[in-house]
C-alpha positions as CSV (number, residue, x, y, z in Angstrom):
1,M,150.3,120.3,176.0
2,S,149.7,118.9,173.1
3,A,152.1,120.3,171.4
4,Q,155.4,121.2,172.6
5,L,158.4,123.2,173.6
6,V,161.8,124.8,173.2
7,A,165.3,125.4,172.2
8,A,168.7,126.4,172.2
9,P,171.8,124.5,172.6
10,T,174.3,123.8,175.3
11,T,174.3,121.7,178.2
12,A,174.9,123.3,181.6
13,S,177.5,125.6,182.9
14,A,181.1,124.8,182.3
15,P,183.0,124.8,179.1
16,P,183.0,120.9,178.8
17,R,179.2,121.1,178.5
18,T,179.1,122.4,175.0
19,A,176.1,121.8,172.8
20,K,178.3,120.7,170.0
21,A,179.8,117.9,172.0
22,A,176.6,116.8,173.5
23,A,174.5,117.0,170.4
24,G,177.0,114.9,168.5
25,L,176.7,112.1,171.0
26,V,172.9,111.7,171.5
27,P,170.9,110.6,168.4
28,V,168.0,113.0,167.9
29,L,165.3,110.3,167.8
30,W,166.2,109.3,171.4
31,L,165.9,112.9,172.4
32,A,162.5,113.1,170.7
33,L,161.4,109.9,172.6
34,L,162.6,111.4,175.8
35,A,160.8,114.8,175.4
36,T,157.7,114.2,173.3
37,P,155.5,111.7,175.2
38,I,154.7,114.4,177.7
39,A,152.6,116.1,174.9
40,M,150.7,112.9,174.4
41,G,149.9,112.6,178.1
42,A,149.0,116.3,178.3
43,N,146.5,116.0,175.5
44,A,145.0,112.6,176.4
45,P,142.1,114.2,178.4
46,V,140.8,116.3,175.4
47,L,138.0,114.0,174.3
48,I,137.4,112.3,177.7
49,L,136.8,115.3,180.0
50,P,133.1,114.6,180.3
51,G,133.6,111.0,181.2
52,M,136.3,111.9,183.7
53,A,134.0,114.4,185.2
54,R,131.2,111.9,185.6
55,S,133.6,109.3,187.1
56,L,134.8,111.9,189.7
57,G,131.4,113.4,190.3
58,V,132.3,116.9,189.3
59,P,131.3,119.3,186.4
60,T,133.4,119.1,183.2
61,S,134.8,122.6,184.0
62,T,136.2,121.2,187.3
63,A,137.7,118.2,185.6
64,T,139.8,120.6,183.4
65,W,141.9,121.2,186.5
66,L,143.6,117.8,185.7
67,V,144.7,119.6,182.6
68,T,145.4,123.0,184.1
69,V,147.4,121.6,187.0
70,F,149.5,119.5,184.6
71,A,150.3,122.5,182.5
72,W,151.0,124.7,185.6
73,A,153.4,122.1,186.9
74,M,155.2,121.9,183.6
75,T,155.3,125.7,183.5
76,V,157.0,126.1,186.9
77,G,159.0,122.8,186.5
78,S,160.7,124.0,183.3
79,P,162.9,126.8,184.8
80,L,163.4,124.8,188.0
81,C,164.8,121.9,186.0
82,A,166.9,124.3,183.9
83,G,168.3,125.6,187.2
84,L,169.1,122.0,188.2
85,I,170.9,121.4,184.9
86,R,172.9,124.6,185.4
87,Q,173.8,123.8,189.0
88,R,174.4,120.0,188.8
89,G,174.5,119.0,185.2
90,L,172.5,116.9,182.9
91,R,172.8,113.5,184.5
92,P,171.3,114.5,187.9
93,A,168.5,116.3,186.2
94,L,167.8,113.3,184.0
95,L,167.6,111.0,187.0
96,V,165.5,113.2,189.2
97,S,163.1,113.9,186.3
98,A,162.7,110.3,185.4
99,A,161.9,109.4,189.1
100,A,159.3,112.2,189.2
101,V,157.6,110.9,186.0
102,A,157.5,107.3,187.4
103,T,156.2,108.4,190.8
104,G,153.6,110.8,189.5
105,T,152.3,108.2,187.0
106,A,151.9,105.6,189.7
107,V,149.9,108.0,191.8
108,V,147.6,109.0,188.9
109,A,147.0,105.4,188.1
110,T,145.9,104.5,191.6
111,A,144.5,107.7,193.2
112,P,140.9,107.2,194.4
113,W,140.3,111.0,194.9
114,L,140.6,114.1,192.7
115,P,143.0,115.9,195.0
116,L,145.4,113.0,195.0
117,A,145.1,112.6,191.2
118,L,145.9,116.3,190.9
119,T,149.0,115.8,193.0
120,G,150.1,112.9,190.8
121,R,149.6,114.9,187.6
122,A,151.7,117.7,189.1
123,V,154.6,115.5,190.0
124,Q,154.3,113.7,186.6
125,A,154.4,117.1,184.8
126,V,157.4,118.4,186.7
127,G,159.3,115.3,185.8
128,G,158.2,115.6,182.2
129,A,159.4,119.2,182.1
130,G,162.8,118.1,183.3
131,L,163.1,115.5,180.6
132,V,162.1,118.1,178.0
133,A,164.8,120.5,179.4
134,V,167.4,117.8,179.1
135,A,166.5,117.0,175.5
136,M,166.3,120.6,174.5
137,N,169.8,121.3,175.9
138,L,171.2,118.4,173.9
139,A,169.5,119.3,170.6
140,G,172.2,121.7,169.3
141,S,170.6,123.1,166.1
142,T,167.3,124.4,164.7
143,R,166.9,121.4,162.4
144,R,167.3,118.9,165.3
145,M,165.1,121.1,167.4
146,G,162.5,120.9,164.6
147,V,162.5,117.1,164.9
148,I,161.8,117.3,168.6
149,T,159.1,120.0,168.3
150,A,157.5,118.2,165.4
151,G,157.4,115.1,167.6
152,F,155.6,117.2,170.2
153,G,153.0,118.0,167.6
154,V,152.6,114.4,166.3
155,L,152.3,112.8,169.8
156,G,150.2,115.7,171.0
157,A,147.9,115.1,168.0
158,S,147.6,111.4,168.8
159,G,147.0,112.1,172.5
160,P,143.2,112.9,172.3
161,L,142.2,109.9,170.2
162,L,144.6,107.5,171.9
163,G,143.3,108.7,175.3
164,S,139.7,108.2,174.1
165,L,140.5,104.6,173.0
166,L,142.3,103.7,176.2
167,A,139.4,105.2,178.3
168,D,136.8,103.2,176.4
169,A,138.9,100.0,176.5
170,V,140.2,100.2,180.0
171,S,140.0,103.4,182.0
172,W,140.6,107.1,181.7
173,R,143.3,106.7,184.3
174,L,145.4,104.6,181.9
175,A,145.1,107.5,179.4
176,L,146.8,109.8,181.9
177,T,149.8,107.5,182.1
178,L,150.9,108.0,178.5
179,S,153.7,110.4,179.4
180,A,155.6,107.5,181.1
181,V,156.6,106.3,177.6
182,S,159.4,108.8,177.8
183,L,161.1,106.6,180.4
184,L,162.1,104.2,177.6
185,A,164.6,106.7,176.4
186,V,166.2,107.4,179.7
187,P,168.9,104.6,179.7
188,M,170.1,105.5,176.2
189,V,170.3,109.3,176.9
190,W,172.0,108.6,180.2
191,R,174.6,106.5,178.4
192,H,175.3,109.3,176.0
193,T,175.6,112.1,178.5
194,R,178.7,113.0,180.4
195,R,179.2,113.7,184.1
196,T,179.8,117.4,184.6
197,P,181.2,119.3,187.6
198,P,178.7,121.2,189.7
199,A,178.4,125.0,189.1
200,T,180.5,127.2,191.2
201,T,177.6,129.7,191.9
202,T,175.0,129.0,194.6
203,F,171.4,128.3,193.7
204,D,169.2,131.5,193.6
205,A,166.3,130.3,195.8
206,T,164.8,133.7,196.0
207,G,164.7,134.1,192.3
208,A,163.3,130.7,191.8
209,G,160.5,131.3,194.3
210,L,159.5,134.5,192.7
211,V,159.4,132.9,189.3
212,V,157.2,130.1,190.6
213,A,154.9,132.6,192.3
214,L,154.6,134.7,189.2
215,A,153.8,131.8,187.0
216,S,151.2,130.5,189.5
217,A,149.5,133.9,189.5
218,L,149.4,134.1,185.7
219,V,147.9,130.7,185.4
220,L,144.9,131.8,187.6
221,I,144.1,134.9,185.4
222,P,141.3,133.2,183.4
223,T,139.5,132.1,186.6
224,A,140.2,135.1,188.9
225,P,141.3,137.9,186.5
226,L,141.6,140.9,188.9
227,T,143.1,139.1,191.9
228,A,145.5,137.0,189.8
229,A,146.6,140.0,187.8
230,L,147.3,142.1,190.9
231,A,149.2,139.2,192.4
232,A,151.3,138.8,189.3
233,L,152.1,142.5,189.4
234,V,153.0,142.3,193.1
235,V,155.5,139.5,192.3
236,A,156.9,140.8,189.0
237,V,158.2,144.0,190.6
238,P,160.4,142.4,193.2
239,L,161.5,139.8,190.6
240,V,162.8,142.5,188.3
241,L,164.6,144.2,191.2
242,H,166.1,140.9,192.4
243,A,167.4,140.2,188.9
244,R,169.1,143.6,188.9
245,R,170.7,142.9,192.3
246,R,171.8,139.4,191.2
247,P,172.3,139.6,187.5
248,D,173.7,136.0,187.3
249,G,170.8,134.6,189.3
250,F,167.8,132.4,188.5
251,V,166.5,135.1,186.0
252,P,169.7,136.5,184.3
253,A,169.5,140.2,183.9
254,V,170.8,139.9,180.4
255,L,167.5,138.2,179.4
256,L,165.4,141.0,180.8
257,R,167.4,143.4,178.6
258,S,167.2,141.3,175.5
259,P,164.5,142.2,172.9
260,A,165.0,138.9,171.2
261,F,164.2,136.9,174.4
262,I,161.3,139.1,175.5
263,G,159.7,139.2,172.1
264,S,160.2,135.5,171.4
265,A,158.9,134.5,174.8
266,L,155.7,136.7,174.5
267,L,155.0,135.3,171.1
268,A,155.5,131.8,172.2
269,C,153.0,132.3,175.1
270,A,150.4,133.9,172.7
271,F,150.7,131.1,170.1
272,S,150.6,128.4,172.8
273,T,147.6,129.9,174.5
274,S,145.7,130.0,171.2
275,Y,146.7,126.5,170.3
276,F,145.7,124.9,173.6
277,A,142.4,126.8,173.7
278,L,141.5,125.6,170.2
279,L,142.6,122.1,171.0
280,F,140.1,121.8,173.8
281,S,137.4,123.9,172.2
282,L,137.2,122.5,168.7
283,P,135.7,119.1,169.6
284,R,132.8,120.8,171.4
285,L,132.5,123.5,168.7
286,I,132.3,120.9,165.9
287,A,129.8,118.9,167.8
288,Q,127.6,122.0,168.3
289,R,127.9,123.3,164.7
290,T,127.8,120.0,162.8
291,T,126.2,116.5,162.9
292,W,129.6,114.7,163.1
293,S,130.0,111.8,165.5
294,T,132.5,111.8,168.4
295,D,134.7,109.3,166.4
296,A,134.6,111.4,163.3
297,I,135.6,114.5,165.3
298,G,138.5,112.6,167.0
299,T,139.8,111.2,163.8
300,G,139.5,114.5,161.9
301,Q,141.3,116.4,164.7
302,L,144.1,113.8,164.7
303,V,144.6,114.1,160.9
304,A,144.5,117.9,161.1
305,L,147.1,118.0,163.9
306,L,149.4,115.5,162.2
307,I,149.4,117.6,159.0
308,G,150.1,120.7,161.0
309,S,153.0,119.0,162.9
310,A,154.5,117.8,159.6
311,L,154.3,121.3,158.2
312,S,155.9,122.7,161.3
313,W,159.0,120.6,160.7
314,L,159.2,121.8,157.1
315,L,158.9,125.4,158.4
316,A,161.7,124.8,161.0
317,A,163.9,123.1,158.4
318,S,163.5,126.0,155.9
319,A,163.6,128.9,158.4
320,G,167.3,129.6,157.6
321,R,166.6,130.1,153.9
322,L,163.4,132.1,154.4
323,G,164.8,134.5,157.0
324,H,163.6,135.3,160.4
325,R,161.4,138.3,159.4
326,T,159.6,136.3,156.7
327,V,159.0,133.4,159.1
328,L,157.8,135.7,161.8
329,T,155.3,137.4,159.5
330,V,153.9,134.0,158.5
331,L,153.6,132.9,162.1
332,I,151.9,136.1,163.3
333,T,149.5,136.1,160.3
334,L,148.4,132.5,160.6
335,G,148.4,132.8,164.4
336,A,145.8,135.6,164.2
337,L,143.7,133.9,161.6
338,A,143.2,130.6,163.4
339,P,141.2,131.7,166.4
340,L,139.2,134.2,164.3
341,T,138.2,131.5,161.9
342,A,137.3,129.1,164.8
343,A,135.0,131.8,166.3
344,F,132.8,132.1,163.2
345,A,133.2,129.0,161.0
346,T,130.3,126.6,160.9
347,W,131.8,124.1,158.4
348,G,133.5,121.1,160.0
349,P,136.5,120.8,157.6
350,L,137.2,124.5,158.0
351,L,137.2,124.2,161.8
352,L,139.7,121.3,161.4
353,V,141.9,123.6,159.2
354,T,142.1,126.0,162.2
355,A,143.5,123.1,164.2
356,T,146.1,122.4,161.5
357,V,147.1,126.1,161.4
358,A,147.2,126.4,165.2
359,V,149.6,123.4,165.7
360,L,151.7,124.6,162.7
361,V,152.1,128.0,164.4
362,S,152.6,126.7,167.9
363,T,155.1,124.0,167.1
364,G,156.9,125.7,164.3
365,S,157.4,128.8,166.5
366,N,159.0,126.7,169.2
367,A,161.9,125.6,167.0
368,V,162.4,129.0,165.5
369,L,161.8,131.3,168.4
370,S,163.6,129.2,171.0
371,V,166.9,129.5,169.3
372,R,166.5,133.2,168.9
373,A,165.4,133.6,172.5
374,A,168.7,132.2,173.8
375,K,171.0,134.0,171.4
376,D,171.8,136.9,173.7
377,A,172.5,134.6,176.7
378,P,176.2,133.7,177.6
379,G,177.0,130.0,177.1
380,H,176.6,129.0,180.8
381,Q,173.2,130.8,181.0
382,R,171.6,129.2,177.9
383,P,170.0,126.3,179.9
384,T,168.3,129.0,182.0
385,A,167.2,130.9,178.9
386,I,165.7,127.7,177.5
387,G,163.9,126.9,180.7
388,L,162.4,130.4,181.0
389,F,161.3,130.3,177.3
390,V,159.7,126.9,177.9
391,L,158.0,128.5,181.0
392,C,156.4,131.1,178.7
393,Y,155.3,128.4,176.2
394,Q,153.9,126.2,178.9
395,L,152.1,129.1,180.4
396,G,149.9,129.0,177.3
397,G,149.3,125.3,178.0
398,A,147.8,126.3,181.3
399,L,145.9,129.4,180.1
400,G,144.5,127.8,176.9
401,P,142.4,125.0,178.6
402,A,141.3,127.4,181.3
403,L,140.0,129.8,178.6
404,A,138.3,126.9,176.8
405,A,136.6,125.9,180.0
406,L,135.5,129.5,180.6
407,L,134.2,130.2,177.0
408,V,133.2,126.8,175.6
409,L,133.3,123.9,178.1
410,K,130.4,124.9,180.4
């Protein structure tokens, strides 16, 4: 939401769609521009939620639905767009996703009512998820993936302050259009991608529907724990059974049997949830525990998140030398310390350090864990593995703000 997303290489489903060929064609900075503005747009409401709530005539906790819906749509949009890549190739996915971003942005910019604005945010987020999926499938290596995920961190870090500046100067609606910057990269990426033949298998609509239902139930756990958890269980069982009946379907059975995928996806969700919860909670916590002004809080958080994003790129770049076990130990240790420190710290700079650590863990884990998550998937199923991994990461983007609203933003 801020931060960021996922991983492994290859394009779609036939041999011509190799990661190596694709990655050699598309400059990584264009891929970063295609994928990362969505983080800026996702985080733009962080400092302006109270003002948005007053403008819409709703409590601040209700205004957080503009964040939660965005994250939910990215969550369900990621595997759906991965399925589109697998079935039709990169070019159709790029075109459909760009159209969704443009349409959703136009709706958000003009919607007079909250329900319509929520619809626009959802369409905008689904399109953004598609652009991310395209970029991730063209990345091709952990180092290039590190550039993209670090970009998520940098633009995600700038989102809160930039959103505040735009809201003060023009309108909070303009702040919610920042993700449309990604459209600038579409012509160049289109130029560098090849047409690919459609997949020979049919689209697994049942599997896709079950995944969307499961993700939707999980998103609601912070607001309706018992009901949402029961609904998630009711959906999860038939999803697993369906995957066994159709092992090459929307959720490949090989991923459900892969400890690398399951472990990486669960960690990504946990790190992401912690990051997004802290992102939305820290401004309020710092304001409550210190005498800092809103501008000081926004600037401090920006610097903290930028430092964390830079460190995450260094972590991704050195992951090969350090070894997976060492990197995983560092991520888990820091990931546990960040929320514990935020819960008890009363010194402003220390609270900002937790933001640095949270974005380091969340963004760095994306580049490292995403490649590992897809390692057991056959070549033609790697886009699906990427999409499902992103789903787990983005699930944290929905759960985190909801937890922040429940615990802090009252």
